[in-house]
C-alpha positions in Angstrom: -58.4 2.2 4.8 -58.0 3.7 8.2 -55.0 3.0 10.3 -55.5 0.2 12.8 -55.7 1.3 16.5 -52.7 0.1 18.5 -52.7 -2.0 21.7 -53.6 0.2 24.6 -50.8 0.8 27.1 -52.1 -0.2 30.6 -49.9 2.4 32.2 -51.9 5.1 30.3 -55.1 3.7 31.7 -53.6 3.8 35.1 -52.5 7.4 34.5 -56.1 8.4 33.7 -57.2 6.9 37.0 -54.4 8.8 38.7 -55.7 12.0 37.3 -59.2 11.0 38.5 -57.8 10.3 42.1 -55.8 13.6 42.1 -58.9 15.6 41.0 -57.4 16.7 37.7 -60.2 15.4 35.6 -63.5 16.8 37.0 -65.5 16.0 33.9 -64.5 12.4 33.9 -65.1 12.3 37.7 -68.7 13.4 37.1 -69.0 10.6 34.5 -67.7 8.0 36.9 -70.0 9.3 39.6 -73.0 8.8 37.3 -71.7 5.4 36.0 -69.3 3.7 38.5 -68.6 0.9 36.1 -66.7 3.2 33.7 -63.4 2.2 35.4 -64.2 -1.5 34.8 -65.1 -0.5 31.2 -61.7 1.2 30.7 -59.8 -2.0 31.6 -62.2 -4.1 29.6 -61.5 -2.1 26.5 -57.7 -2.3 27.3 -58.0 -6.1 27.5 -59.9 -6.1 24.2 -57.0 -4.3 22.6 -54.8 -7.2 23.6 -56.9 -9.8 21.8 -56.6 -10.8 18.1 -58.1 -8.0 16.0 -58.0 -5.6 18.9 -60.4 -2.7 19.3 -61.1 -2.6 15.6 -62.7 -6.0 15.6 -64.6 -5.2 18.8 -66.0 -2.0 17.1 -67.1 -4.0 14.1 -68.9 -6.5 16.3 -70.5 -3.8 18.4 -71.9 -1.9 15.4 -73.2 -5.1 13.9 -75.0 -6.0 17.2 -76.4 -2.4 17.7 -78.5 -1.9 14.6 -81.3 0.0 16.3 -78.8 2.4 17.9 -77.1 3.4 14.6 -78.4 6.7 13.0 -78.9 10.4 13.8 -81.4 11.9 16.2 -83.5 13.1 13.3 -83.6 9.6 11.7 -84.8 8.2 15.0 -87.3 10.9 15.4 -88.7 10.6 11.9 -88.9 6.8 12.2 -89.1 6.0 8.5 -87.2 3.0 7.3 -88.7 2.2 3.8 -90.7 5.3 2.7 -88.7 8.1 1.1 -88.0 11.2 3.2 -89.7 14.5 2.4 -87.6 17.5 1.6 -88.0 18.8 5.2 -87.1 15.4 6.7 -84.1 15.1 4.5 -82.8 18.6 5.5 -83.3 17.7 9.2 -81.2 14.6 8.8 -78.5 16.4 6.9 -78.3 19.0 9.6 -77.3 16.3 12.1 -74.2 15.4 10.1 -71.1 17.5 10.8 -69.6 19.9 8.2 -66.2 19.6 6.7 -65.1 23.2 6.4 -62.1 22.7 8.6 -60.5 20.2 10.9 -59.4 22.5 13.7 -60.1 21.0 17.1 -61.2 17.7 15.8 -60.4 14.6 17.8 -58.5 11.6 16.3 -61.8 9.8 15.8 -63.2 12.7 13.8 -60.0 13.1 11.8 -60.2 9.3 11.0 -63.5 9.9 9.3 -62.6 13.1 7.5 -62.6 11.4 4.1 -66.1 10.2 4.7 -67.2 13.7 5.8 -65.9 15.1 2.6 -67.6 12.5 0.5 -70.9 12.9 2.4 -71.0 16.7 2.1 -70.0 16.7 -1.6 -72.6 14.0 -2.5 -75.6 15.1 -0.3 -75.2 18.8 -0.4 -74.0 18.8 -4.0 -77.3 17.2 -5.0 -79.2 20.1 -3.4 -77.3 22.7 -5.3 -77.7 20.7 -8.6 -81.5 20.6 -7.9 -81.7 24.3 -7.4 -79.6 25.1 -10.5 -81.8 22.9 -12.7 -85.0 24.2 -11.0 -86.1 20.6 -10.4 -88.5 20.0 -7.4 -86.8 18.8 -4.3 -88.9 15.6 -4.2 -87.4 14.6 -7.6 -84.3 13.1 -5.9 -85.6 12.4 -2.4 -85.9 8.7 -3.1 -82.1 8.6 -3.7 -81.5 10.1 -0.2 -83.6 7.9 1.9 -83.1 6.2 5.2 -81.0 3.3 3.8 -78.5 5.7 2.3 -78.1 7.9 5.4 -77.9 4.8 7.6 -75.1 3.5 5.4 -73.2 6.7 6.0 -73.8 6.5 9.7 -72.3 3.0 9.8 -69.3 4.2 7.8 -68.8 7.1 10.3 -69.1 4.6 13.2 -66.6 2.2 11.7 -64.1 5.0 11.2 -64.5 6.8 14.5 -65.5 4.2 17.1 -62.1 2.4 17.5 -60.4 5.8 18.1 -63.2 7.0 20.3 -62.7 3.9 22.6 -58.9 4.3 22.5 -59.0 7.9 23.4 -61.4 7.1 26.2 -58.8 4.9 27.8 -55.6 6.9 27.3 -56.8 10.6 27.3 -57.0 11.8 30.9 -59.9 14.2 30.1 -61.9 12.2 27.5 -65.5 11.1 28.2 -68.0 9.2 26.2 -69.9 12.1 24.7 -72.9 11.5 22.5 -72.1 11.0 18.8 -74.4 11.9 15.9 -74.1 8.3 14.5 -74.7 6.2 17.6 -77.4 6.5 20.3 -76.3 5.9 24.0 -72.8 4.6 23.3 -72.0 4.3 27.0 -75.0 2.1 27.5 -74.2 -0.1 24.5 -70.6 -0.6 25.8 -71.8 -1.7 29.3 -74.3 -4.1 27.6 -71.5 -5.5 25.4 -69.3 -6.0 28.5 -72.1 -7.9 30.3 -72.9 -9.9 27.2 -69.2 -10.9 26.9 -69.3 -12.2 30.5 -72.5 -14.2 29.8 -71.0 -15.8 26.8 -67.8 -16.8 28.6 -69.7 -18.2 31.6 -71.5 -20.6 29.2 -68.2 -22.4 28.7 -68.1 -23.4 32.4 -70.4 -26.0 34.0 -72.3 -24.9 37.0 -70.7 -27.1 39.7 -70.2 -26.8 43.4 -66.5 -26.2 42.9 -67.1 -23.4 40.4 -69.5 -21.8 42.8 -66.9 -22.0 45.6 -64.2 -20.4 43.5 -66.5 -17.7 42.2 -67.6 -16.8 45.7 -64.0 -16.5 46.8 -63.2 -14.3 43.8 -66.2 -12.0 44.4 -65.3 -11.7 48.1 -61.7 -10.7 47.3 -62.9 -8.2 44.7 -65.5 -6.6 47.0 -63.3 -6.4 50.1 -60.1 -5.5 48.3 -58.2 -8.1 50.2 -56.3 -11.4 49.8 -58.1 -14.7 49.6 -56.8 -18.2 49.2 -58.3 -21.2 47.3 -56.9 -24.6 48.1 -57.9 -27.7 46.2 -56.5 -30.7 44.4 -55.3 -30.3 40.8 -58.0 -32.5 39.2 -61.1 -30.7 40.4 -61.3 -27.8 38.0 -60.3 -24.9 40.2 -57.9 -23.5 37.6 -60.6 -23.6 34.9 -62.9 -21.8 37.3 -60.4 -18.9 37.9 -59.5 -18.8 34.2 -63.2 -18.5 33.3 -63.8 -15.7 35.9 -60.8 -13.7 34.7 -61.8 -14.2 31.0 -65.4 -13.1 31.8 -64.5 -10.1 33.8 -61.1 -8.7 32.5 -62.1 -5.3 33.6 -61.8 -6.6 37.2 -59.3 -9.4 37.3 -56.2 -10.6 35.5 -54.8 -14.2 35.8 -51.1 -14.5 36.5 -49.5 -17.9 35.7 -46.9 -18.0 38.5 -43.6 -19.3 37.0 -41.9 -22.2 38.7 -38.5 -20.5 38.4 -36.8 -18.8 41.3 -36.0 -15.4 39.7 -37.9 -12.2 39.9 -37.5 -11.3 36.2 -39.8 -14.2 35.1 -42.2 -13.3 37.9 -42.4 -9.7 36.6 -42.8 -10.9 33.0 -45.8 -13.1 34.1 -47.6 -10.1 35.7 -46.7 -7.9 32.7 -48.2 -10.5 30.3 -51.4 -10.5 32.4 -52.0 -6.8 32.2 -50.6 -6.2 28.7 -47.3 -4.4 29.4 -45.2 -5.1 26.3 -41.8 -6.5 27.4 -38.9 -6.4 24.9 -36.3 -9.2 24.7 -33.6 -7.2 26.5 -35.8 -5.4 29.0 -34.4 -5.6 32.5 -36.4 -6.6 35.6 -36.1 -3.1 37.1 -37.7 -1.5 34.0 -40.6 -4.0 34.0 -41.0 -3.4 37.7 -41.4 0.4 37.4 -44.2 0.0 34.9 -46.0 -2.6 37.0 -45.8 -0.6 40.2 -47.4 2.4 38.7 -50.3 0.2 37.6 -50.5 -1.3 41.0 -50.8 2.1 42.7 -53.7 3.4 40.5 -55.6 0.5 38.8 -57.3 -1.4 41.5 -57.2 -4.5 39.4 -57.4 -7.9 41.1 -54.5 -10.3 40.5 -55.2 -14.0 40.5 -52.0 -16.1 41.0 -52.5 -19.6 39.8 -50.0 -22.2 41.2 -49.4 -19.7 44.0 -47.2 -22.2 45.9 -44.5 -21.2 43.5 -44.4 -17.8 45.2 -42.4 -19.5 47.9 -38.7 -19.8 47.0 -37.9 -23.1 45.2 -34.1 -23.0 45.4 -32.9 -21.4 48.6 -30.5 -21.3 51.4 -30.8 -20.2 55.0 -30.5 -16.6 54.0 -32.9 -16.6 51.0 -35.7 -14.1 51.5 -39.2 -14.8 50.1 -39.0 -11.9 47.6 -42.2 -12.9 45.7 -44.3 -13.2 48.8 -43.0 -9.9 50.1 -43.6 -8.2 46.7 -47.2 -9.4 46.5 -47.9 -8.2 50.0 -46.1 -4.8 49.9 -46.5 -3.7 46.2 -49.8 -5.3 45.1 -52.0 -5.8 48.1 -50.9 -2.7 50.0 -51.6 -0.6 47.0 -55.3 -1.6 47.0 -55.2 -4.4 44.4 -57.1 -7.5 45.6 -55.2 -10.8 45.4 -56.5 -14.4 45.0 -54.1 -17.3 45.6 -54.8 -20.6 44.0 -52.7 -23.6 45.3 -52.6 -27.3 45.5 -52.6 -28.4 49.2 -49.8 -31.0 49.0 -47.5 -28.7 47.1 -48.2 -25.7 49.3 -47.7 -27.6 52.5 -44.4 -29.2 51.3 -43.0 -25.9 49.9 -44.0 -23.9 53.1 -42.6 -26.5 55.5 -39.4 -27.1 53.7 -38.6 -23.3 53.3 -39.6 -22.6 56.9 -37.3 -25.4 58.2 -34.3 -24.2 56.3 -34.7 -20.4 56.5 -36.5 -20.0 59.7 -39.0 -17.7 58.0 -42.2 -17.2 60.0 -45.3 -17.4 57.8 -47.5 -15.8 60.4 -47.2 -12.3 59.0 -48.0 -13.6 55.5 -50.9 -15.8 56.6 -52.3 -13.0 58.7 -53.1 -11.0 55.6 -55.3 -13.7 54.2 -59.0 -12.8 54.8 -60.4 -16.1 53.9 -59.3 -19.6 52.9 -61.6 -21.6 50.7 -60.9 -25.3 50.9 -62.6 -27.1 48.0 -64.5 -30.3 48.4 -62.3 -33.5 48.3 -64.5 -35.3 45.8 -67.0 -33.8 43.3 -70.5 -35.0 43.6 -72.2 -36.9 40.8 -74.3 -33.9 39.9 -71.1 -31.9 39.2 -69.7 -34.6 37.0 -73.0 -34.9 35.1 -73.0 -31.1 34.5 -69.5 -31.3 33.1 -70.4 -34.4 30.9 -73.4 -32.5 29.5 -71.2 -29.5 28.7 -68.6 -31.7 27.0 -71.1 -34.0 25.3 -74.2 -32.1 24.3 -77.2 -34.4 23.7 -75.4 -37.5 25.0 -77.6 -40.4 26.1 -78.1 -40.7 29.8 -76.7 -44.3 29.8 -73.5 -43.1 28.1 -73.2 -40.2 30.5 -73.4 -42.5 33.5 -70.7 -44.6 32.0 -68.4 -41.6 31.7 -69.1 -40.7 35.3 -68.3 -44.2 36.4 -65.0 -44.0 34.5 -64.2 -40.6 36.1 -64.7 -42.0 39.6 -62.8 -45.2 38.9 -59.8 -43.2 37.6 -59.7 -40.8 40.6 -59.1 -38.0 38.1 -62.7 -36.8 38.3 -63.1 -33.6 36.2 -59.8 -34.1 34.4 -60.9 -37.6 33.4 -64.2 -36.3 31.8 -62.2 -33.7 29.8 -59.7 -36.3 28.8 -62.4 -38.7 27.6 -64.1 -35.9 25.7 -61.0 -34.8 23.8 -60.0 -38.4 22.9 -63.6 -39.3 21.9 -63.8 -36.2 19.6 -60.4 -37.1 18.1 -61.7 -40.6 17.4 -64.9 -39.3 15.8 -62.9 -37.0 13.5 -60.6 -39.9 12.6 -63.6 -42.2 11.8 -65.4 -39.5 9.8 -68.4 -39.3 12.3 -70.3 -36.1 12.4 -71.2 -36.8 16.1 -69.6 -38.9 18.8 -70.8 -42.5 18.5 -70.6 -45.3 21.1 -67.4 -46.7 19.5 -65.8 -43.3 19.7 -66.8 -42.9 23.4 -65.4 -46.4 24.3 -62.1 -45.6 22.5 -61.9 -42.3 24.3 -62.3 -44.0 27.7 -59.5 -46.5 26.8 -57.2 -43.8 25.4 -57.7 -41.8 28.5 -56.1 -44.7 30.4 -59.2 -45.9 32.1 -60.1 -49.6 32.1 -63.8 -50.3 32.3 -65.5 -53.6 31.5 -66.7 -53.6 27.9 -70.3 -53.0 27.1 -72.1 -56.3 26.3 -75.0 -55.8 24.0 -78.3 -57.5 25.1 -78.9 -60.7 23.2 -82.4 -61.6 21.9 -83.3 -65.3 22.3 -83.6 -67.4 19.2 -87.1 -68.2 17.9 -86.6 -71.9 18.5 -85.5 -71.3 22.1 -88.5 -69.0 22.6 -90.9 -71.7 21.3 -89.3 -74.3 23.6 -89.6 -72.0 26.6 -93.3 -71.4 25.8 -94.0 -75.1 25.8 -92.3 -75.5 29.2 -94.2 -72.6 30.6 -97.6 -74.1 29.4 -96.7 -77.5 30.8 -95.8 -75.9 34.2 -99.0 -73.9 34.2 -101.0 -77.1 33.8 -99.3 -78.9 36.8 -98.6 -76.1 39.3 -101.5 -74.4 41.2 -101.8 -70.7 40.5 -101.3 -69.7 44.2 -98.0 -71.6 44.3 -96.4 -70.1 41.2 -93.0 -68.4 41.8 -93.4 -64.6 41.4 -91.7 -63.3 38.3 -88.6 -61.0 38.7 -89.1 -57.6 37.2 -87.2 -56.9 34.0 -83.9 -55.3 34.3 -83.7 -51.6 33.4 -80.7 -49.6 32.1 -80.3 -48.2 35.6 -79.9 -51.7 37.0 -77.2 -52.4 34.5 -75.0 -49.3 35.2 -72.4 -49.0 37.9 -73.1 -46.8 40.8 -71.1 -43.6 40.7 -69.0 -44.4 43.8 -65.4 -45.4 44.7 -66.2 -49.1 44.3 -67.5 -49.4 40.7 -69.1 -52.6 39.8 -68.5 -54.1 36.3 -70.8 -52.8 33.7 -72.6 -55.7 32.0 -75.0 -54.1 29.5 -76.2 -50.7 28.5 -79.6 -50.2 26.9 -78.8 -48.2 23.8 -82.4 -47.4 23.2 -82.5 -44.9 26.1 
């Protein structure tokens, strides 16, 4: 079994970018000029190395999803998948495989697959010699060396070499994605995998007005390499939106969970955790700071500070300097790294005013560096809540969805209320042994979320006797009342008439038509 690839040091990725900026890697510079997204790809692979399974798991998944790209140039040119190769075709395929006469000048990826090279050469070439010695026709053993067998070797080569190829690409200042004999267009496949990852992550977030506002602010900060602020209440989903963006595009942005403490050590640790700098237990703040500042100078990554109001000192005196604010401005923003600040308006206003009154600090210089302030809407529209309900409850009946929306508006928790109801309802369904969430689970979820809605009253069918009595009265009335004086009948109530309007003043819910 091959040795697992280690976590990629972000400082080494930054060093490769430094070599690029200092014109010390002309071959890589040409590659970046041809494909500008290579820098994003480097940081994406570095982020992959931080995840469970690391680069090895990513390589396995990429190979599994790239079946048509696996194989040598001769195999693709011949095009056979089931028919046996002829002797000439077999020799052409074998010529694409590297020899194993020496390992001088081989990369780490090639050395990792050396055992497979030895096995391949002894098995494939050995058969050729055996055939010559016994004077058997070449076609006698062609069926044993067909497309499936060569493809299996290509996959084994790919599994052995790809993790180290990706690792070397990130940390070797001169490494480029050269063509490999076992994989066609590796660079294109990696870009596609990066985009597919973003598409999968974006499916986890409902398409709401708030999500679009946050995404627009993030993309503006990234494109303009500046500082942008997002202000919104804590129950509207702004944190989920920034988390989703950073998870979808880790080659561009990293999320920093700003600590509520007052010290710089915890602040540096939070940034180090975001970029993947490994911090030991006894590592001092100055050591972490040196590693981070090298990354700031060369990476160009965007840093998203959630709960950014905690950048303002929490415990202070008249002489306390805003070290975190100054650090973000001077070391991150001024080194070309975009910054996005996410804050709650009440906490930001209170922290700013209190610190300014005590210390006399003028926020003008800090505020002057903010290119844009995105103030989120104060109340999510019904369409946003419906999109979130559909995401949390796939296939839920429309009447039940409207009841959840009514509960969200009644609680004033909005998006958080929908998520709370969903988690409680799923827990109730598991406890009750239900494969899917049923009405009883949903009602329990609403109650457990701390929301009091009037209970659903099932519509009652009149008894047969009462129906017969009513028919006799109606016939009698029809005999005595002229047709033109009859009272018009009221239209039957629909499920929409029985549901509360999604507004601040929610009317009691009387019935829900469960047949919708």
